[in-house]
C-alpha positions in Angstrom: -1.3 -32.6 11.3 2.2 -32.9 12.6 3.2 -30.3 15.3 5.9 -28.8 13.0 3.5 -28.3 10.2 0.8 -26.9 12.5 3.4 -24.4 13.8 4.3 -23.3 10.2 0.6 -22.9 9.2 0.0 -20.9 12.4 3.0 -18.7 11.6 1.8 -18.1 8.0 -1.7 -17.3 9.4 -0.1 -14.7 11.7 1.7 -13.1 8.8 -1.5 -12.8 6.9 -3.6 -11.6 9.8 -1.0 -9.1 11.0 -1.8 -6.6 8.2 -4.7 -5.6 6.0 -2.6 -6.5 3.0 0.2 -8.8 1.9 2.2 -9.5 -1.2 3.6 -12.8 -2.5 6.9 -12.7 -4.2 9.3 -15.0 -6.0 12.7 -14.7 -4.4 14.7 -17.2 -6.5 17.9 -15.8 -7.7 18.8 -13.3 -4.9 21.5 -13.9 -2.4 21.6 -13.2 1.3 23.0 -9.7 0.9 20.3 -8.8 -1.6 17.6 -10.2 0.6 19.0 -8.2 3.5 18.9 -5.0 1.3 15.3 -5.8 0.4 14.3 -6.3 4.0 15.9 -2.9 4.9 14.0 -1.2 2.1 10.7 -2.7 3.2 11.4 -2.0 6.9 11.5 1.7 6.1 7.8 1.4 5.3 7.1 -0.9 8.3 6.9 -4.1 6.2 8.5 -7.4 6.7 9.8 -10.1 4.2 9.6 -13.8 5.2 10.2 -17.0 3.2 7.2 -19.3 3.7 6.5 -22.8 2.6 3.8 -22.9 -0.1 1.9 -25.7 1.6 1.6 -23.6 4.8 0.5 -20.6 2.9 -2.2 -22.6 1.0 -3.7 -23.7 4.3 -3.4 -20.2 5.9 -5.0 -18.5 2.9 -7.7 -21.1 2.7 -8.6 -20.4 6.3 -8.9 -16.7 5.5 -11.1 -17.4 2.4 -8.5 -16.3 -0.2 -7.8 -18.4 -3.3 -4.1 -17.9 -4.1 -3.3 -21.6 -5.0 -2.4 -20.7 -8.6 0.3 -18.3 -7.3 1.8 -20.7 -4.7 4.4 -22.4 -6.9 8.2 -22.2 -6.8 10.0 -20.2 -4.2 7.6 -18.0 -2.3 8.1 -15.2 0.2 5.5 -13.0 1.8 5.7 -9.3 2.4 3.3 -7.8 5.0 2.9 -5.0 7.5 3.0 -1.3 7.4 0.2 1.3 7.3 0.4 2.1 3.6 0.1 -0.7 1.0 1.0 1.7 -1.8 4.3 2.6 -0.2 5.2 -1.0 0.5 4.2 -2.0 -3.1 6.4 0.9 -4.4 9.4 -0.3 -2.4 8.9 -3.9 -3.5 8.4 -3.2 -7.2 11.2 -0.6 -7.2 13.6 -3.1 -5.6 12.6 -5.8 -8.1 13.2 -3.4 -11.0 16.7 -2.8 -9.8 17.6 -6.5 -9.4 15.5 -7.8 -12.3 15.8 -11.3 -10.8 12.6 -11.7 -8.8 9.0 -10.6 -9.2 5.7 -10.1 -7.5 3.4 -13.1 -7.9 0.2 -11.8 -6.3 -1.2 -10.1 -3.2 -4.3 -9.4 -1.2 -5.8 -6.2 0.0 -8.4 -6.7 2.7 -10.3 -9.7 1.2 -9.5 -9.0 -2.5 -6.9 -11.0 -4.2 -4.6 -8.9 -6.4 -2.8 -10.1 -9.5 0.8 -9.1 -10.2 -0.3 -6.3 -12.5 -2.7 -5.0 -9.9 0.1 -4.9 -7.3 2.2 -2.9 -9.8 -0.7 -0.5 -10.3 -1.0 -0.1 -6.6 2.7 0.9 -6.6 1.9 3.8 -9.0 -0.7 5.3 -6.7 0.3 8.2 -4.4 1.1 7.3 -0.8 -1.4 7.5 2.0 0.1 10.8 3.3 -0.1 12.3 -0.1 -3.7 11.3 -0.5 -4.6 12.8 2.9 -2.9 16.0 1.9 -4.8 16.1 -1.4 -8.1 15.5 0.4 -7.4 18.2 2.9 -6.5 20.6 0.2 -9.7 19.8 -1.7 -11.8 20.3 1.5 -9.9 23.6 2.3 -10.4 24.9 -1.3 -14.1 24.5 -1.1 -14.3 26.3 2.2 -12.2 29.2 0.9 -14.3 29.5 -2.2 -17.5 29.5 -0.1 -16.0 32.2 2.1 -15.1 34.2 -1.0 -18.7 33.9 -2.4 -20.2 34.9 1.0 -18.0 37.9 1.4 -18.5 39.2 -2.2 -21.7 41.3 -1.4 -20.0 43.1 1.5 -16.9 43.7 -0.6 -19.0 45.1 -3.4 -20.8 47.4 -0.9 -17.5 48.7 0.5 -16.2 49.3 -3.1 -19.3 51.3 -3.9 -18.9 53.4 -0.7 -15.2 54.1 -1.5 -16.1 55.2 -5.1 -18.8 57.5 -3.7 -16.4 59.0 -1.2 -13.8 59.7 -4.0 -16.4 61.5 -6.0 -17.3 63.8 -3.2 
């Protein structure tokens, strides 16, 4: 393999291995200013947008054991990075809805290949912070209900004593 191609494959592999997830997009039809806007929107979620050669991505994904060859046609860019795949997918899908020129081709979450529709479904999920808050609320609710049940007998006893005191 030529050194230039080896460098491109290594770069694509680094993009894929940097994060637990990545998304492949078609970027044909957006100009430099729109690309810059997209990069800014993704950067707010800690993600990056890079144009990559399909041949380099094919070799890099094959090394990782992912089969994305069907999606590596035409103009391809990769979006990766950030802690919350749902938030990155939301930013990506939201931007593409505004421009209506480009689309999400596919993605990968851990070792699972995602179709375009699955990436769009991921974008509809609540963010990681929201899920953590919901879980904490759920755990806290159970504890408060348990405390209420445990204190009911003593509350009942105090109520009976107060009623007796009022009668006397």
